[in-house]
N, C-alpha and C positions, 0 to 999 in steps of 0.2 A: 968260713972263709967262703969267698964265691969266684969265681974264675968267669970271664967274659969272652966268647968267640962269636961273631957274627959269621954266619954262613950266607952263601949266595941266594938261597932263597928266602923270598920276603911276601907277605901276603898284605893288602891294605884293605881295609874295613872302613865301614864309618854306621854312624850309628845317628840315629835322629831321637832327640828325647825333647820334646814340648818344643817343637818347632827348631831346634839346634842343633845342626847336624856336628856329631863330634867324630871325626877322624882318627884313627887308631891304625897301629901296625901291628904285625908281628915277625919275630925273627928267632933264628934256633941259637940255640947256644949248649953250654952245660954249667953245672953247678958240681960241688963235691958234698957227697955225705960220708962222712969218716973218710976213708981212702979211696971210696969209690968213684968215679964219675959217672954223675946220672947228666942225661940229655933234660932240656929244660926248653921251654917258649917264653921268649920275652916280649912283653907288650909296650908297647911305647903310644901314651898318650898325649895329646898336646896339654899345654896349660890352659887351663879356661879363665878367660879375663873377662871381666864387666866393669864400666867406668859410667858412668852419671853424674851430670850436675843438676842439682837443684835451686830451683830460686825461690826465698825466703823474703817475703814480703809482709808487713803487721797490716797493710790495707788501708783503706781511708777511713775504718772506723777507729783504727789505732791514731790516726794524722789528727783527726776531728778532737780528740781527747788530749791532743797535742803530744803526744809517742812515735818517735819516727825513728828507723833505723835506715842509715846511708851506706850503701855495699859498696859505693863507690866514689868515697867526697872528690876525685879529681872530674868528675862529671857534674854538669849544673843538676839542680832537683837532686830528690832520693832516689836511689837505684837499690831496686833489690840485692839481697846478698846472695853470691854465686855459692853456695858449698859444693863441692866436688868429692866424688866417690869414687874409688877403685878397689876392686878384691880381683881374686886370683884362687884357682884352687892347681896344685900341683899335684899329681901321683907319680912318683918312679920307684925304680927297681920293683916292678910289679914280672914276677916270673914264675913260672910253674915247673917245677920238676916231673917228668916221667919219668921213673923207675923203670929199666927192663925186666929184672924179677917180680915185680910188684904192680898189679893194676891199677894202685890206687895213685893217684898226681896229690900233688900237695903245692903249697905257696913255699917259695923260697924265700929265704929272708933277707934281709936288705930293703922291704918295701918301706917306703916312707909316703905320708901324705901331709900337704902342705897348704893351708890356706892365709889368708892375710888379705889386710886392708888398709886403705890411706883416706883419711879424710881433710882434706884443706879449707880452712875458713878465712877469707882475707880480710884484711885489713877493715874494721868497721867502724864508723861512730853512729853512736844512740844519743838521740836527746828526749830528753823529757820536761815539757813546759806544762804545768799544772797550775795556773795560777800564780801564786807565789814561789812556788817550790820551781827552779830552775836546775837541771842537771845535765851534764853531759859525760858520755862513756866512752871513751876510745879502747880497741883493742890493735895494735900495730907493733909490729910489721904482721905479715899473713901467718897462721899459725898452722902447722901440718902433725898429724897425729896419723903414727903407722904401727900396726900391730900384726903379728902372726903367730899361728902357733903349726908345730911338727908333731904329727902321731908316728909312731912305730914301733909296730907290734914286736916283742922279744920270745925270742926262743928260750925259754925258761928251762926246758929238761934239755938243753944241748946238743938236739939229735939233727942239728943242722935243715930243718924244716919247720914253718907254723903249721902245727896242730889246730885242728878244729878248738881243742879246749884250749891254747893258748889266745885264741881272738875273742879273749874280754876284755872290757876296760880296765881292769887290773893289771893286765899284763902288757899294755900298751905305754911307752916313753912316751910322756907328754915334755915338748918342750916349746914353752914363750919366748917371744921375744915383744920386746916395744920399745916407741924412740919416747924419750921422756916428754913431757906436753907441760909446757910452763906458758901460764897466761895471767899476763900482765894488763888488768884494769886501771884504767885512768878516770876520775870523777872530778869535777867541778861542780861545785853548787852556786 
């Protein structure tokens, strides 16, 4: 069981990693260890987000061979496919218990790390024109693939804290989620 109460004291911090500034904040609260109230320092991290669009084009050599992909059939000519990728990393429940009678701080239970991504592929038309062989492949409508994984270290000895010995892969509850991805390809010869 974890209780949380924010006091007015709040410190802000920032960490620069590879040129990206990550702002985080600290607040005080408490947790319980058995029937004992234990002060804790709760760390709040913002969700890290990434988004990028990639252009995919087979180029002039493939076109010279008769292989073309059109990423937007509504525009004249063959447009590159614009594939969008978005990802996130979220850390919640990060708190350090500081017991009054023992000098050893510990991680409080309830820590979660969640990472996920989304890939979006637009409607696409591809043509192959090789001498006597002519084929058209269409993917429509646009397709989205979404997946995430939640990692939660478990308090296996039920002492209301995450001991160093519990921070091993075998003690982490892994919960994957994903959206079904159905790809219908229509080919005409």
